[in-house]
C-alpha positions in Angstrom: 66.9 97.9 -42.9 63.4 95.0 -42.2 61.0 96.2 -39.8 61.9 93.3 -37.7 65.4 94.7 -36.7 64.8 97.8 -36.3 61.9 96.7 -33.4 64.8 94.3 -32.2 67.5 97.7 -31.9 64.9 99.5 -30.2 64.3 96.4 -28.1 68.0 96.3 -26.7 68.6 99.7 -26.4 65.6 100.1 -24.0 66.9 97.1 -21.9 70.1 98.7 -21.9 68.7 101.9 -20.5 66.7 100.4 -18.4 69.2 97.8 -16.4 71.6 101.5 -16.2 68.9 102.9 -14.5 68.1 99.7 -12.3 72.3 100.3 -11.9 71.5 103.4 -10.6 68.8 103.6 -8.8 70.5 100.9 -6.4 73.9 102.9 -6.2 71.9 105.9 -5.0 70.0 103.8 -2.3 72.7 102.3 -0.7 75.0 105.5 -0.2 78.3 103.8 0.0 80.0 107.2 -0.1 77.2 108.9 2.9 77.2 111.7 0.3 73.5 111.2 -1.2 71.6 111.8 2.0 67.9 109.8 1.7 68.8 108.3 -1.7 65.2 109.6 -3.3 65.0 111.5 -6.8 63.9 114.6 -5.6 61.3 114.3 -7.6 60.2 111.2 -5.8 57.1 112.8 -3.8 57.0 112.0 -0.1 54.6 111.5 2.2 55.5 112.5 5.6 52.0 112.3 7.5 53.6 109.3 9.0 56.6 110.2 10.0 55.5 113.2 12.0 53.4 111.5 14.6 55.3 110.4 17.3 53.7 108.2 20.2 53.3 110.1 23.3 54.6 106.9 25.7 58.0 107.6 24.4 57.7 111.2 25.3 60.1 111.5 28.6 60.3 115.0 28.7 57.9 118.2 29.7 58.3 122.2 29.1 58.6 124.4 32.8 59.7 127.1 31.1 59.4 129.6 28.0 61.7 133.1 27.9 61.9 135.2 24.7 65.1 136.3 23.1 65.9 139.7 21.8 66.3 139.1 18.8 65.8 138.9 14.6 68.2 135.9 14.4 69.3 133.2 17.0 72.2 130.9 15.8 73.4 128.6 19.0 72.9 128.6 22.7 75.4 127.3 25.5 74.7 126.5 29.1 77.8 128.1 31.5 78.9 127.7 34.6 75.8 129.1 37.4 73.4 128.0 35.1 73.7 130.9 33.1 72.5 130.5 29.5 73.8 131.8 26.6 72.6 132.9 22.9 74.5 133.8 19.6 72.6 135.7 17.1 72.4 138.8 16.0 76.2 140.5 16.2 75.7 139.4 19.6 75.7 137.4 23.0 72.5 137.8 25.2 73.4 135.8 28.6 70.7 135.4 31.1 69.8 133.6 34.7 68.7 130.1 35.3 65.0 131.5 35.7 65.1 134.0 32.0 65.6 136.4 33.3 68.4 138.6 31.5 72.1 139.1 33.0 74.5 141.2 30.1 74.6 142.0 26.1 77.9 141.6 24.4 78.4 142.7 21.2 80.9 140.2 19.1 80.2 143.5 16.0 79.8 140.7 13.3 76.4 137.6 12.8 78.1 135.2 15.4 77.3 131.5 14.1 78.8 129.4 17.0 79.2 129.5 20.7 80.8 127.5 23.6 81.6 128.3 27.2 84.0 126.5 29.7 82.3 124.7 32.4 84.0 124.4 36.0 86.6 122.5 34.9 88.2 124.3 32.9 91.5 126.1 33.6 89.3 129.5 33.2 86.0 128.9 34.0 83.5 130.7 32.4 85.3 131.9 29.0 83.0 132.8 26.4 84.1 131.5 22.5 82.0 132.8 20.0 82.7 131.9 16.1 82.4 134.8 14.1 83.2 135.2 10.3 86.5 133.1 10.1 87.7 133.0 13.6 87.1 132.4 17.9 86.5 135.7 19.5 87.5 135.3 23.7 85.5 137.3 26.5 85.7 136.3 29.9 83.1 135.4 32.2 82.3 139.5 32.9 82.0 139.7 29.0 84.8 141.6 28.5 86.5 141.0 25.1 90.1 138.7 25.9 91.8 138.1 22.7 90.5 136.5 18.9 91.9 133.4 16.8 91.6 134.5 13.1 94.0 132.1 11.9 91.8 130.0 9.9 91.2 129.3 5.7 89.4 131.2 3.8 86.5 129.0 3.2 86.4 127.7 6.8 82.4 127.9 8.2 82.6 128.1 12.5 79.9 125.9 13.2 80.7 124.6 16.7 82.8 124.4 19.3 83.6 122.2 22.2 85.7 123.2 25.5 87.5 120.5 27.6 89.7 121.5 30.5 93.2 121.8 28.5 91.4 121.8 25.3 89.1 124.0 22.3 87.9 122.1 19.6 86.2 124.1 16.5 84.3 122.3 13.9 85.1 123.9 10.1 82.0 122.1 7.5 83.6 124.5 5.3 87.0 121.9 5.5 85.6 119.9 6.9 87.6 119.0 9.7 88.1 119.0 13.0 90.5 122.0 14.5 92.4 121.3 18.1 94.1 124.2 19.8 95.6 124.9 23.0 94.5 127.1 25.3 97.2 130.3 23.6 95.1 129.4 20.5 98.1 127.4 18.9 96.7 124.8 16.7 97.8 121.4 18.1 95.6 118.9 15.7 93.5 118.5 12.8 90.7 115.6 12.7 89.2 114.1 9.8 91.8 114.6 7.2 91.2 111.8 5.2 93.1 108.9 5.7 93.1 105.5 2.7 95.7 103.7 4.9 93.6 103.4 7.8 90.2 102.9 6.1 89.3 106.9 7.6 87.4 109.0 4.7 86.8 112.1 6.1 83.4 113.9 7.0 80.9 113.8 5.5 79.3 117.0 5.5 76.7 118.7 3.1 75.2 121.4 4.5 76.1 124.0 7.8 75.2 122.1 10.2 78.5 120.1 11.9 78.3 119.4 15.4 80.5 118.4 18.6 81.0 117.9 21.8 83.2 116.9 25.1 81.7 114.5 27.8 83.2 114.6 31.6 85.6 111.7 30.6 87.7 113.7 27.6 86.1 112.4 24.6 85.4 114.5 21.5 81.8 113.7 20.5 81.5 115.0 16.5 78.3 114.3 14.3 78.9 113.1 11.2 76.0 114.4 9.1 76.1 112.8 6.1 76.7 109.4 7.0 73.4 110.2 9.9 76.0 108.5 13.0 78.1 109.7 15.8 81.3 109.3 16.2 83.7 109.4 19.2 87.5 110.3 19.0 90.1 110.8 20.8 91.7 114.1 21.3 94.9 112.7 19.0 92.1 112.1 15.8 92.0 108.3 16.5 88.3 107.2 15.7 87.0 105.1 18.6 83.4 104.2 18.1 80.1 105.2 16.4 76.4 104.9 16.6 73.6 105.8 14.7 71.8 104.0 11.7 69.8 105.9 8.7 66.5 104.9 8.8 62.7 106.7 9.0 61.7 105.5 12.4 62.0 107.1 15.9 65.6 105.5 16.9 67.1 106.0 13.7 68.6 110.2 12.0 66.5 111.0 9.2 67.1 112.7 5.7 70.3 114.4 4.2 71.8 114.9 6.6 71.4 114.1 10.6 71.4 114.7 13.7 72.5 118.5 13.1 72.6 119.4 16.7 73.4 117.7 19.9 73.9 117.9 23.6 76.0 115.7 26.9 74.0 115.8 29.4 75.9 115.4 32.3 74.4 111.5 32.8 76.8 111.0 29.6 73.8 110.5 27.7 73.2 112.4 24.6 70.4 115.3 22.8 70.2 115.0 19.5 67.8 117.5 17.0 67.2 117.1 13.8 66.6 118.4 11.1 63.9 118.9 8.0 61.5 116.3 10.5 62.2 118.4 14.0 62.7 115.5 16.3 65.1 116.3 19.8 65.7 112.5 21.1 67.6 111.2 23.8 70.4 108.1 23.6 71.5 106.9 26.4 75.3 106.7 26.8 75.8 104.0 24.0 74.1 104.7 21.0 70.8 103.6 22.1 67.8 105.3 22.2 65.4 106.1 25.2 62.8 108.3 24.8 61.9 111.7 22.7 61.5 115.7 24.4 60.0 116.8 21.5 58.6 116.3 18.3 57.0 119.2 15.1 53.6 118.8 17.2 55.3 120.1 20.9 57.6 122.4 19.0 54.5 123.6 17.6 55.5 122.9 14.1 52.7 122.3 11.5 53.5 119.9 8.4 53.4 122.7 6.1 56.4 124.3 8.0 58.2 120.6 7.9 61.2 121.3 5.1 61.7 118.0 2.5 64.4 115.7 4.6 66.4 115.1 1.7 67.6 119.1 1.5 70.2 119.9 2.9 69.2 123.0 4.3 65.3 122.8 4.3 63.2 123.8 7.0 63.5 124.4 10.9 66.7 123.2 13.2 66.6 124.1 17.1 69.9 123.7 18.8 70.0 122.4 22.2 72.3 122.5 25.0 72.2 120.6 28.6 73.0 122.5 31.7 74.6 121.2 34.8 70.9 119.6 36.0 69.7 117.6 33.3 67.5 119.9 31.8 67.1 120.5 28.1 67.4 123.6 26.8 65.7 123.9 23.6 67.2 127.2 20.7 63.3 128.2 19.2 64.0 129.9 16.0 60.6 130.4 14.8 59.6 132.4 18.5 62.6 134.0 19.0 62.7 132.0 22.6 64.9 129.9 24.7 62.0 126.8 26.0 63.2 124.3 28.5 62.6 120.3 29.0 62.6 118.4 31.8 62.4 114.7 32.8 58.1 114.2 33.4 57.8 113.4 37.5 56.6 110.5 36.2 59.8 109.2 34.6 61.6 110.7 37.2 58.6 108.5 40.2 60.0 105.6 37.9 64.0 106.7 38.0 63.5 106.6 42.0 62.5 103.2 42.2 
C-alpha cells in the first residue's frame, strides 16, 4: 500500500473519530434524560470564582439568631406547632423552643435521615415522623413512641417526609418514588412510577437528596434534582406543573442535581437550598426567582470548601425549614447549629408600603 493511501486512511479515521466525539459532547450537553448533571467532563476545570459571588442587592434576609445543636452530625430540620424547632441527627431528635432553648431529646435508636412534624391542621397536631433506616418512627407531641411503619423495600432510602391534613408522604431516593400513606400507615399510592403513555419518565435522583413538601392548598411539591426543577403534583400523582431552569445564574439551579433541599414559607413561596455552591434562595409561589437568603459568604463557606457542582454527593448541604412567622431556619452541618434568618428591615418597610 502506498504512503498516500496510508495517509488518506488515517485522515478518514481521524475525521470519523472527531465526528463521534462532537456527537457525544452534544448529547452530554443537551442531557435529554436529565441524568447527566452539568454535562461537563470530570477533567474540565471549572472556575467558581465568579459563581460564588452574589450581588448584595439580591440579598433580602439577615441572620438574627443562632443556637448550637449538641450533635456530632446533624441531618434534618423541621418546624412544628408553637414555633418549636426540631433537629434530627446522631441517634435522636432534639426539640427546641423558638428562642433556641432546649425542650426535650427523643431517642430514635438509629441514625435518622428525614424528619417532619404535623402542623395545627393535621388530625394529630405535633406528631413527629422520623425516617430511620427503612422505616418511619412515630412519636407523639410529647416525645412518646406512637408506632412504626416498616413496610419499605430493601433498597429504600427515606430522604424526606411531608405531612398533610390526612396524608403522609415519604420520599424514597433509593427507588425514586414518593409514597402516600393514610394516617394509619396504610400505603395508598405511589408517585413517580415511569409511564411512557403519559410521557412521565419518573424522577431523576442521582444522589441521596430527594425532598418533598405539602402546601396549605394540599398540593405536593417534589424536587426533581437530576432535572434541576421543582414539580407540583395532586395527591393522586398527577403532574400539575413544574418550574426551574438549569444554569449558573443566580435564578437557576446549577450543577449535578439541585435543589437538594427546600421548604414552603407561610406565604406559599419557596425557600431552596443548593449543594455544590451553597445558595439559599427565595422563589415566588409560581416559581419566579425573587431574592437570596444567603450565599457562600454569608454561610461562612470558603472557596476551598465548595464541592464540585458536577458531583452527585460533593459539598456542604444546608437543610432548610420555615416557621409560622416566615422565619427561615437553616441547619448548618459545619458549625452544628441552627441559624435563623428574617427579612431585612428595608425589605419589610418596602412590603408595608
